[in-house]
N, C-alpha and C positions, 0 to 999 in steps of 0.2 A: 504494500500500500504506500502511496505517496504521502509525504509529510511536509508540513510547514512548521518551522520552529520560530517561536518568539522567546528570546532569551534575555534575562536581566531586566524585565519590565518593572520599573519602580512604581508602586502605587501607595497611597496613603489610606489608612483605615483606623477606626477606633476599634481596638482589639485588646483583649487581656482579661485576666481573672481578677487581678488586684486593683484596688481603687486608684493607685498611683499610675497604673497603665491606662486607665480610662479617662485621664485628664486631657489628653490630646491625641490626635491621630498619629499613628506610628508608621514608619517606613517598612514596607514589605516588598519582597522581590518575587515576581512570578516568572517561572520558566514553563512554557507550555509547548507540547507537541500536538499538532492538529493533524489527524489522519484523514485524508480526503483524496478523492480521485482528481488528479491534476492532468490527466491524459488529454482531455479536450483542450484545455488551456495551453498545454505544451504543443499540441499539434496545430492549433490555430493562431497562437500568439494573440488571443483575444481576451482581454481582462474580464469580460462578462462571464467567462467560463471558469473562473478561479474563485477562491475564498478571499474576500477583502480583509486582509490581515490588519489593516489600519482600523477598520471598524471593530475587529476583535479586540485589539489593544485598547481602543477607546472604551469599549464596553466593559472590559476588565477593570479599567481605571474607575469608571462610573460605579460599577458593582462594588468595588472596594470602598469608595468614598461614602456610599450609602449604608454600608454594613456596620453592624455593631456586635459582632460575635465575640464571645469570650475566648473560644479556643480556635487555634489555627486549623485544627482538624475539621471542625464544623465549617469554618470559612472555606477551606479548600474543597471540601466535598460539595458544598452548595455551589461553589463557583464552577466546578466541573458539570454539575447538573444544569446550571444556567447556560453554559456553552452548548451543551447537547440540545437543549430546547431551542435556543435562539438561532443556532446555525445547524439546521437539519441535514445539510450536506455532509456534516462531520460523521465519520464512521467510528472514530475512537478519539478520546482525549487523554493525554497524560499530562498531569499538572504537578509541578513542584512549587510549594509556597514556602518562602523563607522569611524568617523573622530575625534579621541579622544583628539587631542592636539590643537583644534581650539578656544575654548572659555575658558578664564582664570578661570571662576568660575563654570564651568560645567565639569563633568567627561567625557562627551561624547555627540556627536551629531551623529545621525544615520538616515538612511532611510531604508525602507524594501520593497522589491518587491516579488511578487509571480506570476508565470506564468506556464501554462500547455503547454505541447507539442501539436502542431497542426498537425494533420495527414490528 
């Protein structure tokens, strides 16, 4: 299956379990692999036959800015579901959500989800 990768997309979201985490939006990093048939776009060089990854990135940023999840697990899982619903051409989504600024002695904490479109 063909894939589109969006890597290192910075988004802001209110997220966290503790009161001090919920005082302001935090920086999160989204890495997503979008499994989609790109053969027609590749054969025709016509943008109308591909997935508009700029819209995907914008949608992810808007999803994050409106979210108020406590756990990155819930956030990432719902983000994957949103992608599959919003972009029905997707066959599968793999998403890694990183919370890089949370542990002082660690570069990053992340969760990863992978789901296929149900037809």
